[in-house]
C-alpha positions, 0 to 999 in steps of 0.5 A: 711324874704321872704313872701311866699304864705304859710306865706301870707295865714297864716298871712291873716287867723291869722289877720282875726281870731284876728280881729273876736275874738278881736271884739267878746271879746270886744263886749262880755265884753261891753255887759256883763258889761251893762247887769250886771249893768242892772241886778243889777238895776233890783235887787235893784229895787225889794229891793226898793219895799221891803224897801217900804213895811218895811217903810210902816209897820214901819210907821203904828207902829210909826205913823211918820218918826221921827225915820228915819229923818236924822239918817243914822244908822237907814237906815243902820239897815233897809237895813240890815234887808231887805237883805236876800242875805246877810243873806244867804251868811254871815250866819246872822240869820233872824230877825223880824222888831223892834217894836215901843218901840225898837230902832235901836241902840239897836241891838244884839251884833252880828249885832253891831260887824259884819263888813260890816253891814253898807250899806250891799247892797251898795245903801246908797250913791245913796238912798234918802227918802222924806216924804209926804211934799217932805222934805228929810228924808235921803240922798240928795235932788237932785237924777237924773235918779232915780228909784222911789217907793212910800210908801203907808199906807192905800191908802195914800202916806206917803213917796217916795223912790228914788234911783240913778241907777247904771251906772257902777259897779267899785267903787260902788259895790266891789263884782260886780266889782270883778265878772265883772273883773273875767268874762272879764279876762276869756273872754280875756283868752279864746280869747288868747287861740283861737288866739293861736290855730288859729295861729297853725292851720293857718300855718298847713293849709297853708302848707297843701294847698300849698303842691301841689304848691311845687310839681308843682314848682319842676316839672316846674323847671325840665321842664325848665331844659329840663327834659320833663319826669317829672310829677306832683303828684295829691295830691288833687281833687281841682283846684290845682289838675286840674292845675297839670293835665294841667302841666302833659299834657304840659310835655307830649306834650313837651316830644312828641315834643322833641321826634319828633324833634329828630326823624325828625332831624335823619330822615332828616340827613338820607334822606340828606345823601343818595343823598349826598353820591350818588353825592359824589360817582359820583363826585369822580368816575369822578375825579378818571377817573372811569367814563367818564363825559358824558351825562349819568353821568351828568343826574345821578348827575342831578337826585340826585340834583333834589331829594335833592332839592325836599326834601329841598323844602318839609321840607321848606313848612312843616316848614312854615305850622307848623309856620303858615307862609304859604301864602294863596290867599283866593278866591271862588273855585269850586272844580269840575272846579279845578279837571277836568283839573288836572285829564285830565292831570293825565289820560295820566300819569296813562296810562303810568304807566299801570293804569286806572283812573276812575273819578266821579265828582258831577254835581252840583257846589261845591264852597269852600273858598280856595287857588287854588294853594295850593289845586292843590298842595294837589291834585297833591300829592295825585294823585302822591302817587297813581300813584307811589305806585300802581302796574301796571295793577291796578286802581285809582278812584277819586270822588267828592261829597257833604254831607250837608255842606261838600264837599268830595274828595276821591282818592283810588287805588288798591294794594298794600295797607297799613297795618291798623295799619300804616294808621295814621302813614303815615301822620307823617314826613318822615314815610315810610311803605317800606323805600327802595321801597319808595326811589326807587320811589322818595318819600321824605316821607313828601308829606302826612304831607304837604297835612294834614297841607294844609287840616287843613289850609283850615278848612278841614280834611284828613284821610286814610282808607283801600280801597275796591280796595285793596289799600288806600282810601284818603278822603279829606273833606272841608267846603262848602262856605255858608254851615251850619256846 
């Protein structure tokens, strides 16, 4: 039989309950026996007090203890006379003590014939009585660990009563032994019932506690089979519920990742199909003699190959960024010194596209820990997007400023803009607001995804907002070297 977690929990609970209940029953039975024996000894000590009074009264009447010396029947009669418990339980009539002329063997018929009247308290075998000279009147001479009482008459000790206390009840008092056996039997019975109930409760509790685990096991098995739509139910509010939330979050992330992967594969296939179709068409036209293999035809083929090569390079860089495989040469870089020559080069390119380029760089140094080559690639992508997608006659504004422990580079342009609901989506791979217009201008749809990955690798952020110029405002924030964030 396989030991499941439920069975392990149930067996552990059962073992603990058996240990606790068994120990409690054993301790209770031991304490009951000891306590009951102590109680009997206390009761018999009081009986000895009563016997001492009876012996003193009889001594006054007789003047000596000759009536008792070595006469067991006399002590049995005395014991019967001093036991009110026996009278109450057995229905014996109360009797007066015999007077001097009477003898103990002159007992009424009911006391002579009633069975069990010999030593009704069960103390005779443990009882010894000594006279004033220390000579035994009844019982053995040596009585260890005794309960001792003196018989005093007129201020003089005329005898001493010694009783060996009970150590255990078995064999010495049948009624007490029977009582103890019944009590121990009841304790054992209650303990067995408690153990049985605990077994049932342990198995129920284990199944109840592990019911969420079974649901989680089923969900994780479905996730392992690629069924990323599976979700774990929330059956409680404890740690297992928290685990179910984490499993659901993982399933949602896997589902989103799988959806993005399929979309990316479809988009990549679509993006590759376009230049390949153009190249194939051009080559087939050349083969069929429809077009002449002149410079124009070769230039068209070269442009499509460059476009295809650019798409493959962007995909490769993005894959490296996702896998953390991009190589960085970290060094201290001044953003102002890095941007100034790059903006000088793009001023001419912007003028060729009919755009004005406004630059506002902070006069103070803005040092960051970065890879100068990767940052240049990031700024080129942002500037290239603005030059490509801004209508002629528009304007591009680039600014560099510092705020606390952060440096901020802003690139914004004029119309056309991007719908507000699409500002987050433009960082997704192969996303285009206007697919036809973007392809016509040579965009692969991966540039902004690469820029965001590089910004994150530098410990910064890249976000898009509507621009007051009518286009898009790209804001790059990088932590300053030595700045407190």
